[in-house]
C-alpha positions as CSV (number, residue, x, y, z in Angstrom):
1,M,221.3,208.4,91.8
2,K,217.6,207.5,91.9
3,K,218.0,205.5,88.6
4,L,220.5,203.1,90.2
5,W,218.0,201.5,92.6
6,W,218.1,198.3,90.6
7,A,221.8,197.9,91.1
8,V,221.6,196.7,94.7
9,P,219.6,193.5,94.1
10,V,221.8,192.8,91.0
11,V,225.0,193.1,92.9
12,A,223.7,191.0,95.8
13,A,222.6,188.3,93.4
14,G,226.0,188.4,91.7
15,A,227.8,188.1,95.0
16,A,225.6,185.1,96.0
17,A,226.4,183.4,92.7
18,V,230.1,183.9,93.1
19,R,229.9,182.5,96.7
20,R,228.0,179.4,95.5
21,A,230.5,178.9,92.7
22,R,233.5,179.1,95.0
23,A,231.9,176.7,97.5
24,G,231.3,174.2,94.6
25,N,235.0,174.1,93.8
26,G,236.0,172.6,97.1
27,T,237.7,169.2,97.4
28,D,234.8,167.7,99.4
29,D,232.3,166.1,97.0
30,R,229.7,166.1,99.8
31,A,229.9,169.7,100.8
32,G,226.1,170.0,101.0
33,D,226.0,167.0,103.3
34,R,228.2,168.3,106.1
35,W,228.3,166.7,109.6
36,L,225.6,167.8,112.0
37,T,227.2,168.1,115.5
38,V,226.0,168.6,119.0
39,S,228.1,168.9,122.2
40,V,227.0,166.6,125.0
41,Y,228.1,167.2,128.6
42,R,229.1,163.5,129.2
43,Q,232.3,161.5,128.8
44,P,232.8,159.9,125.3
45,A,232.5,156.4,126.9
46,D,229.0,157.3,128.1
47,V,227.8,158.6,124.7
48,G,228.7,155.8,122.3
49,S,229.5,152.2,123.2
50,E,231.1,149.7,120.8
51,G,230.4,151.8,117.7
52,K,226.7,151.8,118.4
53,P,225.1,155.3,118.3
54,P,222.9,156.4,121.2
55,P,219.1,156.4,120.9
56,P,217.3,157.8,118.9
57,L,220.2,157.8,116.4
58,D,220.3,154.0,116.6
59,G,217.1,154.0,114.6
60,L,218.9,155.6,111.7
61,A,222.1,153.5,112.2
62,D,221.9,151.9,108.7
63,L,221.5,155.3,107.0
64,I,224.0,157.5,108.9
65,D,227.7,157.7,109.8
66,V,228.3,158.7,113.4
67,Q,231.4,160.1,115.1
68,V,232.0,160.4,118.8
69,R,235.0,162.4,119.9
70,P,236.1,164.5,122.9
71,A,234.9,168.1,122.7
72,P,237.6,170.8,122.6
73,G,238.7,172.2,126.0
74,D,237.6,169.0,127.9
75,R,234.0,170.2,127.7
76,G,232.2,166.8,127.2
77,T,231.8,165.0,123.9
78,E,231.0,166.0,120.3
79,L,228.4,163.8,118.7
80,A,228.4,164.2,114.9
81,A,226.2,162.5,112.3
82,R,225.6,162.7,108.5
83,Y,223.8,160.5,106.0
84,K,225.9,157.9,104.3
85,E,224.4,158.8,100.9
86,P,224.3,162.4,99.7
87,V,220.9,164.0,100.2
88,P,219.3,164.8,96.8
89,P,219.2,168.6,96.1
90,A,215.5,168.6,95.5
91,S,214.8,167.2,99.0
92,A,217.1,169.8,100.6
93,S,215.5,172.8,98.8
94,L,213.6,175.5,100.6
95,P,210.1,174.3,99.6
96,A,211.0,170.8,100.9
97,R,212.3,172.2,104.2
98,L,209.2,174.3,104.7
99,A,207.0,171.3,103.9
100,G,208.9,169.2,106.4
101,Q,210.2,166.8,103.7
102,D,214.0,167.4,104.1
103,P,215.5,164.2,105.4
104,R,218.2,166.2,107.3
105,Q,215.4,167.5,109.6
106,E,214.9,163.9,110.9
107,L,218.7,163.7,111.6
108,R,218.7,167.1,113.4
109,R,215.8,166.0,115.5
110,A,217.5,162.7,116.4
111,L,220.7,164.5,117.4
112,R,218.8,167.0,119.7
113,E,216.8,164.2,121.3
114,A,220.0,162.1,121.8
115,K,221.6,165.1,123.6
116,A,218.5,165.6,125.7
117,L,218.4,161.9,126.7
118,L,222.1,161.7,127.5
119,E,222.1,164.9,129.6
120,A,218.6,165.1,131.2
121,G,217.3,161.5,130.8
122,E,214.2,162.6,128.9
123,V,213.1,164.7,125.9
124,L,211.1,167.7,127.0
125,R,208.2,168.7,124.8
126,P,205.9,171.7,124.9
127,D,202.5,171.1,126.5
128,A,199.8,170.3,123.9
129,P,197.4,171.8,123.0
130,P,198.8,175.3,123.2
131,T,195.3,176.7,123.8
132,T,192.0,175.2,125.2
133,R,190.1,175.8,122.0
134,P,191.2,175.8,118.4
135,T,191.9,179.4,117.5
136,P,193.9,180.9,114.7
137,G,196.6,181.8,117.1
138,G,196.7,178.3,118.5
139,K,196.9,176.8,115.0
140,L,199.9,179.2,114.3
141,V,201.6,178.1,117.5
142,G,201.1,174.5,116.7
143,M,202.5,174.9,113.2
144,V,205.6,176.7,114.4
145,T,206.1,174.1,117.2
146,R,206.0,171.3,114.6
147,R,208.4,173.1,112.2
148,S,210.9,173.9,115.0
149,G,211.2,170.2,115.8
150,G,212.9,169.6,112.4
151,E,214.8,172.8,112.0
152,G,215.8,173.5,115.6
153,V,214.6,177.1,115.4
154,L,211.3,178.8,115.4
């Protein structure tokens, strides 16, 4: 039994490869560029007017497709967006995401800010600086705060 320790990572890698291969056989040629969606607690008429996306999505209007539709269960509006052109795989890789160079991060940020502006009238941001003097902990908090703006999570 002790000699089979290597089997666990091999089986996990094989399962991940099969999952990726199955996902690649779908009919959607843009499977990696799926719609990013937020629910906004407003009526569809308040969210998008005359085919024009709400701010700050309007700054990306030439680059993105936007859909505005009623949310299921009469719970506001779904605001969805994706880039018109597929995102290159290199710019969507993990190193690019960690470096803040994934273009989808800008779209995620714009969707969250549009939701905040439509629901609250302003975009709330954390107070800066997080500490009164530059400390290693303060630098770490600043880095995490900047990263969470593009990914939506800490």
